[in-house]
C-alpha positions in Angstrom: -73.3 -86.4 220.9 -72.2 -83.3 218.9 -74.9 -80.8 220.1 -73.8 -77.9 218.1 -76.0 -78.7 215.1 -78.9 -79.6 217.1 -81.8 -77.9 215.2 -85.2 -77.0 216.5 -88.1 -75.1 215.1 -89.7 -73.3 218.0 -88.4 -72.0 221.4 -90.3 -70.6 224.4 -88.4 -68.0 226.3 -89.5 -67.4 229.8 -88.8 -64.1 231.6 -87.0 -63.9 234.9 -90.1 -63.4 237.5 -90.3 -65.2 240.9 -93.6 -67.0 239.4 -91.4 -68.6 236.5 -88.3 -69.5 238.7 -90.8 -71.5 241.1 -91.9 -73.8 238.0 -89.7 -76.8 236.9 -88.6 -77.0 233.2 -90.8 -79.8 232.8 -93.8 -77.6 233.7 -93.1 -75.7 230.6 -93.0 -78.5 228.1 -96.2 -79.9 229.9 -98.3 -76.6 229.8 -96.8 -75.2 226.5 -100.1 -74.9 224.5 -101.8 -73.5 227.8 -99.2 -70.7 228.0 -99.6 -70.1 224.2 -103.1 -69.5 224.6 -102.9 -67.4 228.0 -100.6 -65.1 226.1 -103.5 -64.0 223.9 -105.5 -62.6 226.9 -103.1 -62.3 230.0 -100.5 -59.1 229.9 -98.3 -61.2 232.5 -97.8 -64.1 229.9 -97.6 -61.7 227.2 -95.0 -59.5 228.9 -93.1 -62.4 230.4 -92.9 -64.7 227.3 -91.2 -64.8 224.1 -92.1 -67.5 221.5 -89.6 -67.6 218.6 -90.7 -69.4 215.3 -88.2 -70.3 212.9 -90.9 -70.0 209.8 -92.3 -66.6 211.3 -90.8 -63.0 210.4 -89.3 -61.7 213.9 -87.9 -58.1 214.2 -84.3 -58.7 215.7 -84.2 -55.3 217.5 -87.7 -56.0 219.0 -86.5 -59.3 220.3 -83.2 -57.8 221.8 -85.7 -55.3 223.8 -88.2 -58.1 225.0 -85.2 -59.8 226.1 -83.7 -57.0 228.0 -87.3 -56.4 229.5 -87.9 -59.8 230.5 -84.8 -59.3 232.9 -82.0 -61.2 230.8 -78.6 -59.9 231.3 -76.6 -59.1 228.2 -73.2 -60.4 228.0 -70.1 -61.0 225.7 -70.8 -64.5 225.9 -73.6 -66.9 227.2 -72.7 -69.2 230.0 -75.3 -69.3 232.6 -79.2 -69.3 232.7 -80.7 -65.8 232.4 -78.1 -64.4 230.0 -78.0 -63.2 226.1 -75.5 -62.1 223.7 -75.4 -60.6 220.4 -72.9 -60.3 217.3 -74.1 -59.3 213.8 -77.2 -61.5 212.8 -76.7 -64.2 215.8 -78.3 -63.8 219.3 -77.6 -66.5 221.7 -79.9 -67.0 224.8 -80.0 -69.3 227.9 -83.5 -69.5 228.5 -84.2 -70.1 232.4 -87.1 -72.8 231.4 -84.6 -74.9 229.5 -81.0 -76.7 230.8 -79.3 -75.6 227.6 -78.4 -72.6 225.7 -80.0 -71.3 222.2 -78.7 -70.0 218.8 -80.7 -67.9 216.6 -79.5 -66.7 213.2 -81.1 -63.9 211.3 -81.1 -63.3 207.8 -82.8 -59.6 207.6 -86.0 -59.8 209.5 -86.4 -63.6 209.2 -85.1 -66.4 211.8 -82.9 -68.5 209.3 -81.9 -71.1 211.8 -82.6 -72.3 215.4 -80.0 -74.4 217.1 -79.1 -75.9 220.3 -75.5 -75.1 221.9 -73.2 -77.2 223.8 -73.8 -75.0 227.1 -75.7 -76.7 229.7 -76.8 -77.0 233.3 -76.2 -80.1 235.3 -78.6 -79.2 238.3 -81.7 -77.4 237.5 -82.8 -76.4 241.3 -79.0 -74.9 242.0 -79.4 -72.8 238.7 -83.0 -71.7 239.6 -81.9 -71.0 243.4 -79.1 -68.8 242.1 -81.5 -66.9 239.7 -83.7 -66.2 242.7 -81.1 -64.9 244.5 -79.6 -62.9 241.9 -82.9 -61.3 241.2 -83.0 -60.1 244.9 -79.8 -58.9 244.7 -80.4 -56.9 241.7 -83.3 -55.0 243.8 -81.2 -54.9 246.7 -78.0 -53.0 245.1 -80.5 -51.0 242.4 -81.2 -48.1 245.2 -82.9 -45.5 243.1 -84.1 -43.7 246.1 -83.9 -39.6 245.6 -82.6 -40.1 242.3 -82.6 -36.5 240.6 -82.4 -35.7 236.8 -78.5 -35.1 236.0 -77.8 -37.8 238.2 -75.5 -40.6 236.7 -77.1 -44.1 236.2 -76.0 -47.5 235.3 -77.9 -49.9 233.3 -77.0 -53.4 233.5 -76.7 -54.2 229.6 -76.0 -50.8 228.1 -73.6 -48.8 230.7 -73.5 -45.6 232.3 -75.7 -42.6 231.1 -77.1 -39.6 232.5 -80.8 -39.8 233.9 -82.9 -37.1 232.5 -86.4 -37.6 234.2 -89.5 -39.6 234.0 -91.3 -39.6 230.7 -94.9 -40.8 229.6 -95.1 -42.7 226.2 -98.3 -44.4 225.4 -99.6 -44.1 228.8 -96.8 -46.1 230.3 -94.0 -44.3 232.8 -90.2 -44.8 231.6 -87.0 -43.7 233.0 -85.3 -41.8 230.3 -81.5 -41.9 230.4 -79.1 -40.3 227.8 -75.9 -41.9 226.2 -73.2 -40.7 223.8 -73.9 -39.1 220.7 -77.3 -38.0 222.1 -78.7 -41.4 222.1 -81.5 -42.2 224.7 -82.9 -45.3 226.3 -86.0 -45.7 228.0 -86.4 -48.3 230.7 -90.2 -49.0 231.9 -90.9 -48.4 235.7 -91.0 -51.8 236.9 -87.7 -53.0 235.6 -85.5 -50.7 238.4 -83.5 -53.9 238.9 -81.7 -53.3 235.8 -80.6 -49.7 237.1 -78.4 -48.6 239.8 -77.0 -45.2 240.9 -73.3 -44.6 239.8 -70.9 -43.8 242.5 -67.4 -43.6 241.7 -64.0 -41.6 242.3 -64.4 -39.8 239.2 -67.2 -38.5 236.8 -67.8 -41.6 234.6 -67.3 -41.8 230.7 -70.6 -42.1 229.2 -70.8 -45.2 227.2 -72.4 -45.6 223.7 -75.6 -47.3 223.0 -75.0 -50.7 221.2 -71.3 -50.6 221.6 -69.6 -53.8 222.6 -67.2 -52.0 225.2 -69.4 -52.2 227.8 -69.8 -56.0 227.5 -66.4 -56.5 227.7 -65.9 -54.2 230.7 -68.1 -56.1 232.3 -66.7 -59.2 231.4 -63.3 -57.9 232.9 -64.7 -56.8 236.1 -66.3 -60.2 236.4 -63.2 -61.8 236.5 -61.5 -59.7 238.9 -64.4 -59.9 241.2 -64.1 -63.7 241.0 -60.3 -63.6 241.7 -61.1 -61.4 245.0 -63.9 -63.7 245.8 -61.6 -66.7 245.6 -59.0 -64.8 247.6 -61.6 -64.0 250.5 -63.4 -67.5 250.4 -59.6 -68.9 250.8 -59.0 -66.9 254.0 -62.6 -68.0 255.3 -62.0 -71.5 254.6 -58.8 -71.6 256.4 -60.5 -69.8 259.5 -63.1 -72.4 259.5 -60.5 -75.3 259.7 -58.1 -73.6 262.7 -59.8 -73.9 265.6 -58.9 -72.5 268.8 -60.3 -72.9 272.4 -63.4 -70.4 273.1 -62.7 -67.6 275.3 -64.3 -67.7 278.8 -67.1 -65.6 280.1 -65.2 -63.8 282.6 -68.2 -61.5 283.8 -66.6 -60.0 286.9 -63.6 -58.1 285.0 -65.9 -56.8 282.2 -68.6 -55.3 284.6 -65.7 -53.7 286.4 -64.2 -52.4 283.0 -67.8 -51.3 281.9 -68.1 -49.3 285.2 -65.2 -47.3 284.1 -66.8 -46.0 281.0 -68.1 -42.5 281.5 -71.1 -42.5 278.8 -73.8 -44.6 278.0 -73.3 -47.1 275.3 -75.2 -46.3 271.9 -77.4 -49.2 270.7 -74.9 -49.7 268.0 -72.2 -49.9 270.2 -73.7 -52.4 272.5 -74.7 -54.6 269.3 -70.9 -54.6 268.1 -69.7 -55.6 271.8 -72.4 -58.4 271.7 -71.5 -59.2 268.1 -67.8 -59.6 269.1 -68.6 -61.6 272.5 -70.3 -64.4 270.4 -67.4 -64.6 268.0 -65.0 -65.0 270.7 -66.9 -67.5 272.8 -66.9 -70.0 269.4 -64.1 -72.0 268.3 -63.8 -70.1 265.1 -60.9 -67.3 264.9 -62.6 -64.1 264.5 -62.1 -61.8 261.7 -64.4 -59.0 262.5 -64.4 -55.2 261.2 -66.0 -52.5 263.0 -67.0 -49.5 260.7 -68.3 -46.3 262.4 -67.9 -42.4 262.0 -65.2 -40.4 263.6 -65.6 -40.2 267.5 -68.8 -42.9 267.5 -67.0 -45.2 270.1 -65.2 -48.0 268.1 -62.1 -47.8 270.6 -64.4 -48.7 273.5 -65.6 -51.8 271.3 -62.0 -53.0 271.1 -61.1 -52.5 274.5 -63.8 -54.6 275.7 -62.6 -57.4 273.3 -59.3 -56.9 274.5 -60.0 -57.3 278.1 -62.3 -60.5 277.2 -58.9 -62.0 275.7 -57.2 -61.1 278.8 -59.1 -62.5 281.3 -58.9 -65.8 279.2 -55.2 -65.6 279.9 -54.3 -64.5 276.2 -52.1 -61.7 275.2 -53.6 -59.0 272.9 -52.3 -56.1 271.0 -53.6 -52.7 269.6 -51.8 -51.9 266.2 -51.8 -48.2 265.7 -50.8 -46.4 262.3 -48.8 -43.3 264.0 -46.9 -43.1 267.1 -48.9 -40.2 268.3 -52.1 -42.4 268.4 -50.4 -45.4 270.1 -49.1 -42.9 273.0 -52.8 -41.6 273.1 -54.4 -44.8 273.4 -51.8 -46.2 276.0 -52.3 -43.0 278.0 -56.2 -43.8 278.0 -55.9 -47.6 278.6 -53.6 -47.0 281.3 -56.0 -45.0 282.9 -59.0 -47.1 282.4 -57.2 -50.4 283.6 -55.5 -49.1 286.3 -57.7 -51.0 289.0 -57.9 -53.9 287.1 -55.2 -57.0 287.1 -54.2 -56.4 283.8 -50.6 -55.0 282.6 -50.5 -52.8 279.9 -47.5 -51.7 277.9 -46.4 -49.8 274.7 -43.9 -50.4 271.7 -43.0 -47.9 269.3 -39.6 -46.3 267.8 -40.5 -43.3 270.3 -39.2 -45.5 273.0 -35.2 -45.9 273.9 -33.7 -49.2 272.4 -33.2 -50.4 276.2 -37.2 -49.7 277.0 -38.1 -51.7 273.9 -35.8 -54.5 274.9 -37.5 -54.7 278.3 -40.9 -54.4 276.7 -39.9 -57.3 274.4 -38.5 -59.5 277.0 -41.5 -59.1 279.5 -43.8 -59.9 276.4 -42.0 -63.0 275.7 -42.2 -64.2 279.2 -45.8 -63.5 279.4 -45.7 -60.6 281.8 -47.7 -58.2 279.4 -51.4 -58.7 278.9 -52.2 -55.7 276.7 -49.9 -54.1 274.0 -50.3 -51.2 272.2 -47.9 -49.9 269.6 -47.1 -49.1 265.8 -46.0 -51.5 263.3 -42.7 -52.3 265.3 -45.1 -55.1 266.8 -44.8 -56.6 263.5 -40.8 -56.7 263.7 -39.0 -60.1 263.5 -37.6 -59.9 267.2 -41.1 -59.2 268.9 -42.5 -62.6 270.0 -45.5 -63.0 272.1 -45.7 -66.0 274.8 -49.3 -66.4 273.8 -51.1 -64.0 271.5 -54.9 -64.4 271.0 -56.5 -61.2 269.6 -54.9 -58.5 267.4 -56.8 -55.1 267.1 -55.9 -53.3 264.0 -56.6 -49.5 264.1 -57.3 -47.9 260.7 -56.1 -51.0 258.5 -56.0 -48.8 254.8 -52.9 -46.8 256.5 -50.7 -49.5 256.7 -48.1 -50.5 253.8 -48.4 -53.6 251.5 -46.1 -55.6 253.4 -47.8 -55.2 256.7 -51.2 -56.0 254.8 -49.8 -59.2 253.5 -48.8 -60.1 257.2 -52.1 -59.4 258.2 -53.5 -61.9 255.6 -51.6 -64.7 257.2 -52.4 -63.8 260.6 -56.0 -63.9 259.9 -56.1 -67.6 259.5 -55.0 -68.5 263.2 -55.6 -65.3 265.4 -58.6 -63.2 266.3 -58.6 -60.0 264.3 -60.5 -57.0 264.9 -60.3 -54.2 262.6 -61.5 -50.7 263.1 -62.5 -48.4 260.2 -63.2 -44.8 260.6 -64.5 -44.9 257.0 -68.3 -45.5 256.6 -68.9 -48.9 254.8 -71.4 -48.3 251.9 -74.4 -50.5 252.4 -74.3 -52.0 249.3 -70.6 -53.4 250.0 -71.9 -54.5 253.3 -74.8 -56.4 251.6 -71.9 -57.7 248.9 -69.4 -59.0 251.6 -71.9 -59.9 254.8 -72.0 -63.7 253.9 -67.9 -63.7 254.0 -66.9 -60.8 256.4 -68.3 -60.1 259.8 -68.9 -56.4 259.9 -70.2 -54.3 262.6 -72.0 -50.9 262.0 -71.7 -48.1 264.4 -74.0 -45.5 263.1 -75.7 -43.9 266.1 -73.9 -40.5 267.9 -73.1 -40.7 271.6 -75.8 -39.2 273.6 -75.7 -35.7 274.0 -73.4 -35.2 271.3 -74.3 -32.1 269.1 -73.8 -31.4 265.3 -70.8 -29.2 264.8 -71.6 -25.9 263.4 -69.7 -25.6 260.3 -69.0 -21.9 258.6 -67.4 -21.6 254.8 -65.8 -18.1 254.7 -63.4 -16.1 252.9 -60.1 -16.1 254.8 -60.3 -12.9 257.3 -58.0 -12.2 260.1 -60.9 -10.9 262.2 -62.9 -14.1 261.8 -59.9 -16.0 263.3 -59.2 -13.6 266.1 -63.0 -13.5 267.3 -63.5 -17.3 267.0 -60.2 -18.3 268.9 -60.9 -15.4 271.6 -64.5 -17.2 272.1 -63.3 -20.7 272.2 -60.6 -19.4 275.1 -63.2 -17.6 276.8 -65.1 -20.4 277.5 -62.2 -22.7 278.5 -61.9 -24.5 275.4 -59.0 -25.3 273.0 -58.5 -24.8 269.1 -56.9 -26.6 266.3 -55.6 -24.4 263.6 -55.1 -26.1 260.5 -52.3 -25.1 258.2 -51.1 -27.9 256.0 -47.5 -26.6 254.9 -44.7 -27.7 257.0 -42.0 -25.0 255.5 -44.2 -21.7 256.6 -45.8 -23.2 259.6 -43.8 -21.6 261.9 -45.1 -18.1 259.9 -48.7 -19.1 260.4 -48.1 -19.2 264.3 -46.3 -15.9 264.1 -49.3 -14.6 262.5 -51.7 -16.0 265.3 -49.5 -14.6 268.1 -49.6 -11.3 267.0 -53.7 -11.4 266.4 -53.6 -13.1 270.1 -50.8 -12.5 272.1 -52.2 -13.6 275.3 -52.7 -17.3 274.1 -50.5 -19.9 274.4 -49.5 -22.1 271.0 -47.7 -25.3 270.0 -46.7 -26.7 266.6 -47.5 -30.1 265.4 -46.3 -31.9 262.0 -45.1 -35.0 260.7 -41.2 -34.0 260.6 -41.0 -33.1 264.1 -38.7 -35.4 266.1 -41.0 -38.0 267.7 -40.2 -36.9 271.3 -41.1 -33.2 270.3 -44.2 -34.4 268.8 -45.2 -36.4 271.8 -44.3 -33.6 274.2 -46.2 -31.1 272.1 -49.4 -33.3 272.0 -49.1 -34.1 275.8 -49.0 -30.5 276.7 -51.9 -29.5 274.2 -53.8 -32.7 276.0 -52.9 -31.3 279.5 -54.1 -27.7 278.6 -51.0 -26.2 278.5 -51.6 -24.8 275.1 -54.7 -23.0 274.0 -53.9 -23.2 270.1 -52.3 -26.3 268.3 -51.1 -25.2 264.9 -51.0 -28.1 263.0 -50.9 -30.1 259.7 -53.2 -33.0 258.7 -51.3 -35.0 261.4 -54.4 -34.6 263.6 -56.5 -36.7 261.2 -55.1 -39.8 263.1 -58.1 -40.6 265.5 -57.0 -38.2 268.3 -59.4 -37.9 270.9 -59.5 -34.7 272.7 -62.7 -33.8 274.1 -61.9 -30.1 275.2 -60.8 -28.9 271.5 -64.2 -27.5 270.1 -63.1 -25.0 267.6 -61.3 -26.0 264.2 -59.7 -23.3 261.9 -58.5 -24.4 258.5 -56.5 -21.8 257.1 -57.0 -22.9 253.5 -59.7 -25.3 252.9 -59.4 -25.9 249.0 -56.2 -27.8 249.6 -58.2 -30.7 251.5 -60.3 -33.1 249.8 -64.0 -34.1 250.8 -63.4 -36.8 253.0 -60.4 -35.6 254.5 -62.0 -32.3 255.4 -64.7 -34.6 256.8 -62.5 -36.6 258.8 -60.5 -33.5 260.3 -63.8 -31.8 261.0 -65.0 -35.1 263.6 -61.6 -34.4 265.5 -63.8 -32.0 267.4 -67.3 -31.8 268.8 -66.4 -35.1 270.6 -68.2 -34.1 273.8 -71.5 -32.3 274.6 -70.3 -28.9 274.2 -71.3 -27.3 271.2 -68.0 -27.4 268.5 -67.3 -24.6 265.6 -65.5 -25.4 262.4 -64.6 -22.6 260.1 -63.1 -23.5 256.5 -61.6 -20.5 254.9 -60.6 -19.9 251.6 -58.8 -17.7 249.3 -60.4 -14.8 247.5 -60.4 -16.8 244.2 -62.2 -20.4 244.3 -62.5 -23.0 241.7 -66.3 -24.3 241.0 -64.9 -27.6 242.3 -63.5 -26.6 245.7 -66.9 -24.6 245.9 -68.7 -27.7 245.6 -66.8 -29.5 248.0 -67.0 -27.0 250.7 -70.9 -26.5 250.1 -71.2 -30.3 250.5 -69.2 -30.1 253.9 -71.6 -27.1 255.1 -74.7 -29.0 253.9 -73.7 -32.2 256.0 -73.6 -30.9 259.5 -75.8 -33.6 260.9 -74.1 -36.6 262.9 -73.2 -39.4 261.2 -73.5 -37.9 257.8 -70.2 -39.6 256.6 -73.0 -41.3 254.9 -74.4 -38.7 253.0 -71.2 -36.9 252.3 -69.8 -40.2 251.0 -71.8 -41.1 247.9 -69.2 -39.5 246.1 -66.0 -39.8 247.9 -65.9 -41.3 251.6 -68.0 -44.4 250.7 -65.7 -45.2 247.6 -62.5 -44.7 249.9 -64.3 -46.8 252.1 -64.7 -49.4 249.7 -61.0 -49.1 248.6 -60.0 -49.8 252.0 -62.1 -53.0 252.7 -61.5 -54.4 249.1 -57.9 -53.0 248.5 -56.9 -49.9 246.3 -56.7 -52.2 243.2 -60.5 -52.5 242.9 -60.8 -48.8 243.2 -60.5 -48.9 239.1 -62.8 -51.5 238.6 -65.3 -49.6 240.9 -65.0 -46.4 238.6 -65.6 -48.4 235.4 -69.1 -49.8 236.4 -70.1 -47.8 239.5 -69.9 -49.1 243.3 -73.5 -50.5 243.6 -73.1 -52.7 240.1 -69.4 -53.8 241.2 -70.8 -54.6 244.7 -73.6 -56.6 243.0 -71.1 -58.7 240.9 -69.2 -59.3 243.7 -72.0 -60.8 245.9 -73.2 -62.8 242.9 -69.7 -64.2 242.4 -69.2 -65.3 245.8 -72.6 -66.8 245.9 -71.6 -68.8 242.9 -68.0 -69.7 244.0 -69.8 -70.8 247.4 -72.1 -73.5 245.7 -69.1 -74.9 243.8 
């Protein structure tokens, strides 16, 4: 039957409310007269229904406004219940109370024709359930808490504008949003679910009201989100199919390891350890990500998981982005596991060929339980006898080839990823039904916030801060990010304080030299380490409690925040000095002020609204998604992704 010319005279359109979503389509047909009568006396029915009659005059812009206020989403082309589109004098709507879409053709202020479109739903209950979830997800991803005039807001149907504050019109309160060409949009309080705070890498391009560009952008983003969701679901489905024997619950070895931990686990750490334990004791391979601020104990969580695997007779590997970090983890693990029946080894290009071959041979024979190394672990000549668990430290720092290998590994092996970049709450919500995520947000007991000073570059400030740190038995990072003149920086410091001992660390040093400098620094043979941003990579030096950044304007906000997290890793008060040249750009000033304002522990979440969270989203979703995030803002992108995942899981 050709439905394209199926004409009708009158149509009721019900608003997207929990009350109406509970009703079946037949209920609306059965109670049509009652609904029309009640519309005249009850505000709820008046506000949340639209009754269009072919024979009555209707203002097209008023209908569009009403559809918007009833919660319908404006799209390029209607395909799902709860959507509407408009081009020229045509409005297409897919009412939630019908199983098909409707087209309204206008001639001036009169509906000339109403026809049924060949777009239908087959399962009414499934469509209503999806809409209920969509309604909830809109509320979750909206998050307007603490919104201030001047902040950017994203309207689901109209795009990105600037929030100007609240305004009372005719006794009702509205959010006022300014768009390009000085257009203003007034969104009634109560319709917050259509709004979300804009978070992106860049200041966004303000949309034009009434332009079709926003609908086209949204359509493209939905298509990209679908590709990503399909990829995630594919990995998820493959993991579901491949079973492995659950790991043993060897409490004895776990108790011994826990006893060597010098600190008290934070509640978040304990929860993450428990989550991983449950994952490992089921037959489905684990793929979990542990996100936490720098120095909040992710490595300890990984170590417990690795020993659980070793206790079950499986080999386990920790993959690090740099040799220097691999070496530090190796030294720490060796110390922690010295009294346990577990053999730990390291594999990196820092070792001689002979040492590497010996390790590879032992690995193949099953004589090594725990291997720590760089991407050398992924080389073709490296074979494990029985690898069970792979831990990836800072996955975003690995290249495309390595990441492709990780994807294949994920379908059969247990994989635990560690990320120092806080994951945005909205992204967590979007991915939680697919990805297993543990958040570590509470600082270790006794940890103190780092006192932060933003000051002009002055030799006396540098001299006094180094002198004070050495006096209390501590050490200093002096961050100087230019390799070509780093020797001059060291000479400058030696003239300031000749009695202190100095070392230099940067990425162009030969690996053996770099490891020696870092080992000497760890063993307190060096007071001040003059280094580039190489110190950003997860180094744990509890005795280093002063950081001096020679030119803070050269660092991005998130990088400065990550580097500051390299100090203050004990219960000693730490100090960071971000110095700047005499001339300071407005942007650099903003960045440094943000850093100063977010001294409190775990404030990666606060500082990240502009920078860190987006980087976190890029890390977890892949860099190619960053452009999509910029176009619609992180919160709306996550909402779209969440809804796409739900839809695909149902199909």
